[in-house]
Backbone as numpy.savetxt, mean C-alpha at the origin, in Angstrom:
# Nx Ny Nz CAx CAy CAz Cx Cy Cz
2.67 -5.61 12.89 3.85 -5.40 12.07 3.88 -3.97 11.56
4.99 -3.33 11.65 5.08 -1.96 11.20 5.54 -1.96 9.78
5.19 -0.86 9.07 5.57 -0.67 7.70 6.68 0.36 7.54
7.58 0.12 6.56 8.60 1.06 6.32 8.10 1.97 5.22
7.57 3.15 5.59 6.92 4.03 4.62 7.82 5.12 4.13
9.08 5.16 4.62 10.01 6.22 4.30 10.26 6.28 2.79
10.15 5.21 2.06 10.43 5.12 0.62 9.23 5.20 -0.27
8.04 5.40 0.30 6.83 5.54 -0.48 6.75 6.92 -1.13
6.50 6.99 -2.43 6.33 8.22 -3.10 4.89 8.51 -3.30
4.06 7.50 -3.52 2.64 7.68 -3.72 1.81 6.38 -3.48
0.55 6.51 -3.25 -0.27 5.34 -2.96 -1.51 5.49 -3.79
-1.93 4.44 -4.38 -3.20 4.43 -5.16 -4.05 3.30 -4.54
-5.34 3.66 -4.22 -6.26 2.75 -3.52 -7.59 2.72 -4.19
-8.08 1.52 -4.40 -9.48 1.30 -4.94 -10.13 0.27 -4.04
-11.28 0.64 -3.44 -11.97 -0.26 -2.54 -13.39 0.14 -2.29
-14.16 -0.90 -1.95 -15.57 -0.71 -1.49 -15.54 -0.63 -0.03
-15.95 0.51 0.57 -15.83 0.63 2.02 -16.70 -0.30 2.82
-17.72 -0.94 2.16 -18.58 -1.85 2.87 -18.25 -3.31 2.68
-17.25 -3.61 1.88 -16.84 -5.00 1.65 -15.85 -5.43 2.77
-15.80 -6.75 2.94 -14.84 -7.27 3.95 -13.39 -6.87 3.68
-13.06 -6.61 2.42 -11.72 -6.28 2.00 -11.34 -4.82 2.42
-12.32 -4.02 2.90 -12.11 -2.65 3.25 -11.29 -2.55 4.55
-11.39 -3.48 5.45 -10.68 -3.35 6.73 -9.14 -3.25 6.55
-8.54 -4.14 5.77 -7.03 -4.03 5.59 -6.70 -2.68 4.96
-7.46 -2.16 4.04 -7.07 -0.92 3.40 -7.27 0.27 4.32
-8.25 0.22 5.20 -8.43 1.33 6.18 -7.26 1.30 7.14
-6.79 0.09 7.62 -5.70 0.02 8.51 -4.36 0.42 7.81
-4.25 0.08 6.54 -3.08 0.49 5.73 -3.02 2.02 5.65
-4.10 2.62 5.31 -4.16 4.06 5.18 -3.93 4.78 6.50
-4.34 4.22 7.59 -4.14 4.82 8.87 -2.66 4.79 9.30
-1.88 3.95 8.73 -0.43 3.81 9.08 0.42 4.67 8.16
-0.14 5.33 7.22 0.70 6.20 6.38 0.91 7.52 6.94
2.13 8.04 6.88 2.43 9.39 7.41 1.87 10.48 6.50
1.71 11.63 7.07 1.27 12.74 6.23 2.30 13.13 5.21
1.88 13.64 4.07 2.80 14.05 3.06 2.97 13.09 1.89
2.39 11.90 2.08 2.35 10.94 0.95 1.14 11.20 0.06
1.39 11.27 -1.21 0.27 11.52 -2.15 -0.56 10.27 -2.22
-1.88 10.41 -1.90 -2.77 9.24 -1.94 -3.88 9.53 -2.97
-3.95 8.62 -3.93 -5.03 8.66 -4.95 -6.00 7.54 -4.64
-7.22 7.87 -4.26 -8.16 6.88 -3.90 -9.44 6.96 -4.70
-10.11 5.83 -4.83 -11.37 5.79 -5.49 -12.24 4.83 -4.71
-13.43 5.25 -4.32 -14.42 4.45 -3.65 -15.25 3.72 -4.67
-15.19 2.44 -4.61 -15.91 1.59 -5.56 -17.34 1.40 -5.15
-18.32 1.44 -6.06 -19.67 1.11 -5.73 -19.89 -0.38 -5.38
-20.94 -0.67 -4.67 -21.19 -2.12 -4.29 -21.13 -3.09 -5.42
-21.79 -2.87 -6.49 -21.96 -3.82 -7.56 -20.97 -3.50 -8.67
-19.70 -3.39 -8.35 -18.64 -3.06 -9.32 -17.94 -4.32 -9.80
-17.41 -4.28 -10.99 -16.58 -5.35 -11.50 -15.09 -5.13 -11.30
-14.74 -3.87 -10.83 -13.39 -3.57 -10.54 -12.93 -4.25 -9.30
-11.71 -4.71 -9.27 -11.12 -5.41 -8.15 -10.49 -4.37 -7.20
-10.72 -4.58 -5.89 -10.03 -3.65 -4.97 -8.54 -3.91 -4.88
-7.78 -2.83 -4.76 -6.33 -3.02 -4.67 -5.68 -1.81 -3.96
-4.42 -2.02 -3.54 -3.54 -0.97 -3.05 -2.32 -1.03 -3.87
-1.86 0.08 -4.36 -0.70 0.15 -5.22 0.23 1.21 -4.63
1.49 0.85 -4.42 2.47 1.74 -3.84 3.54 2.04 -4.88
3.79 3.32 -5.12 4.87 3.71 -6.00 6.02 4.17 -5.09
7.17 3.61 -5.25 8.34 3.91 -4.37 9.14 5.04 -4.97
10.10 5.59 -4.23 10.86 6.70 -4.69 11.71 6.38 -5.92
12.06 5.10 -6.04 12.82 4.69 -7.23 11.95 4.33 -8.43
10.69 4.72 -8.36 9.68 4.50 -9.43 9.19 3.12 -9.59
9.61 2.21 -8.62 9.14 0.82 -8.65 7.73 0.80 -8.14
6.86 0.00 -8.74 5.47 -0.05 -8.33 5.09 -1.49 -7.89
4.50 -1.58 -6.73 4.01 -2.85 -6.20 2.53 -2.72 -5.93
1.82 -3.84 -6.22 0.33 -3.79 -5.98 -0.01 -4.98 -5.06
-0.93 -4.68 -4.11 -1.43 -5.68 -3.22 -2.94 -6.00 -3.52
-3.27 -7.26 -3.47 -4.61 -7.71 -3.77 -5.39 -7.77 -2.40
-6.41 -6.86 -2.28 -7.16 -6.80 -1.02 -8.09 -7.94 -0.83
-8.38 -8.68 -1.82 -9.33 -9.80 -1.67 -8.62 -11.00 -1.01
-7.32 -11.08 -1.07 -6.57 -12.22 -0.56 -5.63 -11.83 0.55
-5.31 -10.50 0.75 -4.32 -10.15 1.72 -4.92 -9.40 2.92
-4.39 -9.62 4.13 -4.82 -8.90 5.25 -3.70 -7.80 5.55
-3.81 -7.06 6.62 -2.86 -5.97 6.81 -1.48 -6.44 7.07
-1.30 -7.57 7.68 0.06 -8.15 7.85 0.69 -8.54 6.53
-0.10 -9.14 5.68 0.37 -9.53 4.31 0.76 -8.29 3.54
-0.08 -7.28 3.60 0.22 -6.01 2.92 1.47 -5.38 3.32
1.65 -5.30 4.72 2.89 -4.70 5.26 4.09 -5.49 4.83
4.08 -6.78 4.89 5.19 -7.64 4.52 5.49 -7.47 3.03
4.43 -7.40 2.18 4.59 -7.23 0.73 5.29 -5.98 0.38
4.89 -4.85 0.96 5.48 -3.57 0.62 6.86 -3.33 1.40
7.02 -4.00 2.55 8.29 -3.90 3.23 9.39 -4.62 2.48
9.05 -5.61 1.69 10.10 -6.32 0.88 10.90 -5.37 0.02
10.25 -4.47 -0.68 10.98 -3.54 -1.57 11.60 -2.39 -0.69
10.90 -1.94 0.37 11.43 -0.93 1.26 12.69 -1.36 1.86
12.85 -2.60 2.25 14.08 -3.12 2.83 15.21 -3.08 1.80
14.91 -3.38 0.51 15.99 -3.32 -0.53 16.47 -1.87 -0.61
15.55 -0.89 -0.56 15.96 0.47 -0.69 16.72 0.93 0.58
16.29 0.39 1.70 17.01 0.71 2.93 18.42 0.21 2.92
18.65 -1.01 2.38 19.98 -1.56 2.25 20.78 -0.76 1.27
20.22 -0.35 0.17 20.95 0.54 -0.79 21.36 1.82 -0.19
20.48 2.42 0.69 20.84 3.68 1.33 21.97 3.48 2.30
21.99 2.36 3.01 23.02 2.06 3.96 24.36 1.83 3.25
24.31 1.25 2.10 25.55 1.02 1.33 26.15 2.35 0.82
25.26 3.27 0.45 25.71 4.56 -0.09 26.38 5.40 0.97
25.98 5.23 2.26 26.50 6.07 3.32 27.84 5.69 3.75
């Protein structure tokens, strides 16, 4: 599933690169185009912080995905939901 990244203003990522939840975030990051501001933090193995991906859209709306329960398809669908709303608004304005 492809992601609509046209409306992303910034991405914030927190993850442990050795945890099973790291695979979806690596795939997510690989699908981002250049030019998007990415704020990332690598979590240590024994951390109490939860891994997450947070996307700030151009309209300042913020959505967060839980990496412990979501795979790459879930993340793409989750973030595409708001991107599609923005895409429809753009189409109406034209």
